[in-house]
N, C-alpha and C positions, 0 to 999 in steps of 0.2 A: 338535635339528633335524639331519636328514641332510644331509651335504655334497652339493652339486650334482655330478652326473656330469661328468667331464672332457669338453670339447668335442672332437669328432673333428677330426683335422688336415687341412689343405689339403696335397695332395701335388703336388709339381712334379718332373718328370723332367728330368734334365740330362745332356748328354754333354760339357759344358764348352765348347761352341761359343759364338760370339757370339749366335746365335739363342736358344740355351738360356739364356744370361744374361738376355736380355730376358724370357723366361718366368719366371725366378726373380725378377726385379724386379717383374713384375706380380703374381706370386703373393704376394710379401711385402707389396705394397701392399694387396692384398685381405685378407690375413691380419690386417694391422694395422687395416684398416677394420672388420672384423667380429669381431675378437678370437678368431681361429682360431689354434691351433698351426700351425707351418709345418714340413713335412718335405721334405727333399731326397732324391732317389733317383737312383742311376746303375746301369744294367743292363749286365752283361757276359755275352755269349752263350757258353755252354760250348764250342760248336764252334770258336769263335775261339781259346779257350785250347788246345784239343786240337791244332789245326792248328799253332799256334806251338810247342807242346811237341814235336811230331814233327820240327820243324826243328832242334831242339837235341840235343846229345849226351846220352847217359844220365847223364854226370857232372854236367850242369847241373841244379841243384835245380828242382823244379816251380815254374812261374811263376805259378800261380794265386794263391798267397798274396801274392806280390810285387805283382801287378796289383791285387788287392783292397786291399792296404795303400796303394798309391799312389792309387787312386780314393778311398778314405776320406780320405786326407790332402787331396786336392783338394776334396772335398766340405766338409771342415771349414774349409779356407781360404776357400771361397766363403761358407759360413755365417757366418764371422766378419768378413766384409767389409761394413761398414755401407752401402757404395754399392749393394749388392744386397739385403741382408736388413734394412736399416733398424734394425739393433740387436736384432731379434727373437731370442729363444731358438729355435734351429733344430736339429731332429734330422736325422741323416744316415744313409742306408741304402745299402749296396751289394748289389745283387740279382744272383744267378746264374741264368741261364735266358734263353729267348728273350725279347727285350725287351718285346714287346707282352704276352705271357702273364705275364711276371714283374711288369710294372707293374700290369696289371689285377688280378692276384691280390693284390698288395701294397695297392693302393687299396681292394680289397674287404675285406681283413683289417683295415685301418685305419678302415673305414666312412667314407672321406674324402668330403666333400661335393662335391669338384671335383678332377679331374686336369688339370694344366696342363702343356703341352708347347710347345716352339718349333716354328716352321713349317719350319725347315731345321736340319740338323745336320752334324757332321763324321763320324759313325759310323752305326751301325745306326738311331739315332733319326731320321735324315733321312727314313726311309721311313714314319714313323708317320702322316703326314698326307697322303701322296700315293699314289695308285694303290690296288691291291687291299688292301694292309695297312690303309689307312684304313677300307675297308669292313669288314674283319674286326674292327678295333678298335671301330668304332661299333656293329656288331652284337653284340659280346660284352660291351661295357662296361656296368656297372650304375651307373657314376658319370657325371655330366656331364663333358664334355671341353672345355677352353678351349685353342684354338690361338692362340698369341701371335705377333704380327708386328711390332708397334710398340713404341716406348719408353714405359714406364710413368711418365710425368712427372706425371700427374694421374689422379684417378678417372675412369672412363668418363663422357663427357659426352653422347653421342648414340648410341642403340642402334637398329638396324634389325632388326625382329622379323618373321620370316615366320609368317603366321597362315593355317591352313587349317581352324580350328575343331575340330581333333581334340584328344583329351586330351594328346597329346604337345606340340602347339604351345601349349596352355594352360599346361602345365608349364614350357615354355621361357619364356613371358611372365612367369610368377611367379618363375622363377629369376633372370631379369635384373633384375626389380624388387627382389629381395633383394640381388643383388650390386651393383647400381648404382641405389640409390633416388633419387639426385639427377639421373639422366640423362633427357634428352628422349627420348621413345619415338616412333618411326615404325613403325606397324603396317601391314604390307604383305600384302594378300591378292591372290594371282595367280589370275585368273579362268580357269577351264576351261569351255569351251562344248562339251558333248557333241554329237556329230554335226555340228559346224560344217563339217568337211571334207567329209562326205558330202552336206551340204546344198549346198555349192558345186559339188560334182561332179554333183549332180542338177539343177543349173541354177536353184536357188532365187534369186529376185531379191535383189540385194545390199542393197536398202533393208530388206527383211524380215530379212536376217541382221544388219544394223546395229541394227535395233530389238531383235532378240534379244540382241545384245551390250549394249545400253543397259539393258535389263531386268536382265540378269545383273549388271551393274555396280551398279545401284541396289540390288539385293538384297544384294550383297556389302558395300556401304557401310552398309546398315541392320544387317547382322549385326555389322560392326565397331563401330558405335555401341552396339549392345546389349551386346557384349562389354566395351567400355570402361566402360559404365555399371555392369555387374556387378562388374568388377574395380576400380572406383573410380579409373579413370584420368581425370584432369581434362583438358578440352579445351585449357587453357592450357599444358599440359605434354606435348602429344602431337600427332601428325599421323596421320590415317587415310587409307589409300590402297587402293583396289580397282582393279586395272589388268589389262588384257589384254596378253599378250605372253610372251616367253621369260623364264622365271624368273631364269636366270643374268644375262641382259642387263639386266633390270630392277634386280636387286640391285646390279650394278656401277654402273648409271647413278644410282640413288638414293644409293648410298654416296658417289659422287663429288660429286653436286650438293648434297647436304645435309651433307657433311663428317662422315659417321658414323665413329665409331671402334670400333664393335662390331657385328657381324652375329650374329644369334641365330636358330637353327633347332631345330626339334624332330626327334628321331631317327625316330619312327614316326608315321605318319599316313596320308593317302591316297596315291594313286599318285604325285602330284607330289612330295610330301615324300620318299617312298622314292627317287625318282630324284635329288632334290637331294642325298641323303646317300650313295647308293651308286653312282650313275652319274657321268657326266663332269661334271655341274654341280658336284658337290662339289669335284672337283679344280680346276675353274675358280674357284669362290668362294675356296677356300683359296689357290690360286696367284695370283689376280689382285686379290684384295681388298687394300686398304691397311690396313684395320683388323683387329682380332682377330676370331676366329670362335668362338662359343660354341655347342656342341651339347648339348641337353638330352635325357635319356632319357624 
């Protein structure tokens, strides 16, 4: 009988900041839950090394080997700390290159099922999840991305999942059920009403517009029920919501009211989901959410 192929590792990026330590904690908990190998990676930008070297005299040895050695020692110290890695055997990698590109290439090389990062950092990793770098990371990544904000004291208990019925949002739903099979699921469909603004501008009676909104909400709820039935999501373990409003505001409100510890979004979908991931809403969700944010490809 042939031996089973080794499972691809879960990859977590760290810059040794407190936020990155939270990401390591969560990654280790997920790795232990799902029997994944755990890999830690730290990226050093070559430009940073070159700039430092120019400040030194020619007699001073090249600092790249010194910094790489120090980073590897810190990674190994972190890997051997049971408070962070729960005693898991953990591989360590120091990457040279632009952090986003180096991490994505390394995740791809490893065929990692998930790339885990902290929401803030002390060095270049602090820009991974905010601003234009986040958009580039999300557009380029072929692995799901988990942005960790909270302490990983328990497995995820309540996930808020954005649903627009696209293949991407379906992939996101299936991913969170794999990562957190015990979690309560709130499926949120944010309703878009084509031409509502033009209808108001044209003076269409508000009662007619309200009827139009109710019909759209009923249709959205029916679609959610059909999706839940196809995916075998039980009513006693889930909440279905089809709501009108601003996506970012609704996510923030529901997360707070229902005490969600994970927000789940698909990377590609209709125009609303594209805006969620590339526009200002992404920054709002990542910056303002209390829980972690999982983005599926």
